[in-house]
N, C-alpha and C positions, 0 to 999 in steps of 0.2 A: 693405220690409225687415223683418226680425224684431227685436223689442225686448222685453226683459224688464222688465215694469212691475209696480208695486204698485197694485192697484185694489180698494177696499173690503176691505182686509186680506188680499187674496189675491195670489199671485204668478201673473202671466199672461205668456204669450209671445204678443205681439200683432203685427199687421202695421201699419206706419206708413210714410208717404211718405219717400222718400230725401231727406236734407237736402242743400241746396246752399249753398256758401259765398257770402256777400255780401261787399261791399268790406271788406278788412281781416281776413277770416276764413279758416279752414281747415276742411276735412272730413277725418276720419281713419277708415280702415277698421280695425275691431277685430281685434287679434291675441289679446289676453288681458286679462282683468279679474279680479282677486282678489275673493273674497267676504269682506267685512269683518264683524266682529261687529256693527257698527252696522247693516249690511244685514239680518242675522238679527233684530236687535231691532226694526227697522222693520216687518218682516213679522209679528213677534209683538205689535206695538202698544205696545212699551215705549220708543219713542224719540219725543221731542216735537218734533223738527225736521222739515224738509220731507221728503216721501216719495220723492224720486228715488233709485233704486237704482244702485249701481255707481260707484265713484270711484277705483279702482285700475287705470285703463285704460291700455294701451299699444297702439300700432298703427302703420300705415303711412299717411302723408299720401296722400290720393287726390283732393283738390280744393283749389285755391288761389284765393282771392278777389283781386280787383283791389287793387293797392297792397301786397300782401304780398311781402316779399323775405326771402331767407335760407333758404327751404325749397323743396324740389323734390318732385314726385310720387314716391312710393316711399320717402321718408325715414322711418326708424324713429324714433318719438318716444314719450315719456311726456308726458301732459297732466295738469297739476294742476287738479282740479275747482273749487277755490275760490281766489279772490284777494282780498286786502284792498285798501282804498282808498289806504293809505299817507299819508293826509292828515289824518285825524280825530285828536282828542286821544288816543284809545286807541292808534292807530298811532304817534303821535309819541312815546309812551312805550315803544314796542317790543313791545307786546302784540298783534301783528298778527292772530293767529288769533281774537282776541276782538273784532275790528273789527265794528261793526254791519253793514257791507256784505259781510263775508267769506262768509257762508252764502248770500247772494242770487245769487252767480254760480255757474254749474254747467255741466256738459257737457249738450248737447242732443241727444237726449232722455235721456241717461244713459250710464253706462259699459257696461251690458249691452245693447248695440245693435250691429247689424252695421256701421253707420256712425254717427258722431256729429259734431256741429258744434262747432267751437272758436271762441268769440267774439273780436271784435277786442280787447276788454278783456283777455282772457287773453293774447293776443299782445303787447299793449302792455306788460304787466306781466311778461313773460318766463316765463310759466307753461308753455311748451312746450319740453321738454328733449330735444335730440337724444341718442339712445342710443349708447353705446359699441359698437363692432363686435363685441366678444366676449361681450356680455351677452345671454343667451337671453331670449326673450319672457316666459317664466314667471318668470324672476328679476326682470326689469324691473317686473313687476306687483307686486312686493313693495317697491318703492322708497318708495311713499307711506307705508305703515305703519312702515317702518324710519325714515323721516324724522320721523314723529311721535315716535318714541322719542328721536331726536337732539334735537328741539325740547324734549322733556321734560328730558333730561339737561342741556342748556344752561340751561333755566329754573331748575332746582333747584341750579345751581352745582356740578355734578359735578366732582370733581378726581381725577387719577390716583392709584391706590392705595385709593380708597374701597371700603368693604365694602358690598355691595348684596344685598338680599333682594327677590325678585320673587314676589309672591303671585298665582299664576295663570300657568301656563306654556302658555297657548293660543298661537295663531299670533303675536299681537302681543307677548305676554310673551316668547316665544322670540326674536323679533327684538330686543326690548329687551335681553335677556341677551347676545345675540351682539354687539350694538353696544357695550354696556358693556365686554365683554371686548376688543373690537377697539381701544377707545380707552383701555384701561389700568386697568380695575377691579382692585382687589387681591384680592377674594374675592367670589364670586357664589354665592348659594344661592337656592332657590325652593321653592314648593309646587305640587303637581299630582297629580290622581287618575289621569289617563290614562297607562298604561304606555308607549304610543307616544310621547306628548309628553315624558315623563320621559327616555326614551332620547335624543330629539332635544336636550333640554336638556344632558344629560351629555356629548354629543359636540360641543357648541357653546360650551363655556367655563364651564358651571355645575358647581361642585364637588360639591354635595350637594343632594338633593331630598327633601322630607318630605311626608307625607300631610296635606293640609289638614284632614281630618276628625279629626286628633289634635293639637289646639293645644298640648298639653304637649310632644309630640315636636318641634313647630316651634320652640317657645321653647328647648328643649334644644339643638337644632341651631344656633340663633343664638348662644346663650350660649357653646357650645363653639367656634364659628367666629370669635368676636370677643373671646375672652378675657373674656367676661362683661360687656363694655361696651355691647353692642348695635350694630346696623348703622348706618352713616353715612346710608344711604338705603334706605328701604323703599318699594317700588313696589306699589301696589294695581292689578294688571292684570286685575281681575275686577270685576263689578258686585255681588258678594255683600257685603252690609253687614257680615257677621261678619268679613270680611277687613280691613275698615277698623278695626274694634275691635281685632283682633289686631295690626295694624300699630303701634298705640301701645305695645304691650308689647315690640316687637322693636327699636324705634329707640333709638339712644343719646341721651344728653343733648345738646342742641344739634343733633340730627340732623334729618332731613327725611323726611316722608311724602309721596310723590307719588301723588295721585289720578289714575290714568291710564286705567283701564278704565271703560267706560260704566256708570254706575249706573242702575237702573230709575227712571223718573220718580216723584217723590214719596218717594224713599228719604231717610231722615234719619239723621244721625250720632248715635251714643250713646256716644262715647268719654268717658273721664274727663277733663274739661276742666281740672280742677285739676292733674292729673298733667302734662298738656301745658304748662300755664302754668309749673309749678315746674321742669320739665325743659327748657324753652325749645325745644320741638319745633315745627318749621314744618310746616304742611300746605299743599302747593302743588298745586292742580289744574292739569293741562295738557291741551290739546286741539289736535289737528290739527297742521299744519306749514306751512312757507313755502318759497319757491323756494330760499332760501339753504341750508336743511338738505337739500332734495331734491338739489341739486347736489353737496353734500358727501357724502351717502350714495351717490349714483351713482358718485362717484370711488372710494369705499371698496369698493363692490361690483365695479367694473370692475377694480380692482387685485388682487382676491382677498382683501383683508383682512377683508371681510365676506361670509362664505359664505352663499349663499341657496338654491342649487339643491336641496339635499336637504330643504328645508322644504316644498317643493311635493309633496304626496302624491297629488293628483288633478288631472287636466286633463280637463274635461268640456265638450263642445261646447254652444254657446248653445241649440241645439235641445232639449237635455235640462237646461235650467236648473232645473227643479223637482227633478230628481235631484241636481244640484250643491248646491242649498240643503239638501236632506235629508242629504247626506253631510257637508257643512260643520257641520251642527248636531249630528252624532254625534261627540263628542269622543273616543270610544274607537277610531275607525277613521280619523280624518283629522288632518292637520296643516293646511297651507294648501290650500284648494281654489281652483283657477283655472278660470274659464269662458273657453273659447276661441272665437274668431271666425274669419271668412273669411281673414284675413291670417296666421293661425297655421300654422306648419309644425313638426311635432314635431322637437325637437332642433336647430332652426334658430337662427341668429343673424342 
């Protein structure tokens, strides 16, 4: 079978043996897998974690191991790639995505594969989510990044009516904005260079978008939108260090800065710490998501409260994965790029 792999800093489409499910496991035939910004950073060598590519995968069950119940061949499912242990001190405090075991679990051999194996651990921890009948494959491939945004919003203590600024309206920033809008943000603004992505933001609940290359204009936008008090929540949905510095100027006293986008390894903060101290600003990094948020986002998407379909700009077959990554890296021409597999049928549910 064909698998998209990272090898010596290069993206390869390789042949690998078909996986078979052992006791307690499933195998899934790929329908769609979104390309995440972290996949792009792994290819660029800017991400310090494991090199497995593809974690936004959905597909159809095509193999069921001994002892597995509740699933049938052909079932449409989303599979969460990481699961926490739920038993360590980190998990007992509710910080599940920072569990030391979280990143050690994964899809085998990854989400960019014609078929992948789902471990017994994933099944025990309910990381396999049956998909609603009306949700298209490409929409379902956006559940994981949308759930990451919901984990973030819950971690920072988001409340209805909050005024939110999102620095970086790439695919995950757009999902963050739409989710904040769906659950009651009072005002949403953002920054983005790409005209394509600005348009997607404005039709998805963002009131105003400024040019990130003009910090003065960004500050003016926030002053005018918040009566001069600053945003309740500023989301840094980009890895650019300048965005973190700017966030400190946009957040209100007692507000929160959410470090959400992946920074480059070795990046350091250069914010005015005394200003943060005197203004009582919280800085909250958030990372990844859990089954609870995935289930809640799935319900929002299935109900139509969280529109996803128009955020998928490209659907490119696994056989052309190098092209898919090139398109995803070009912010001027793409929103979310989804790699499709053998179970995908255009427009199908």
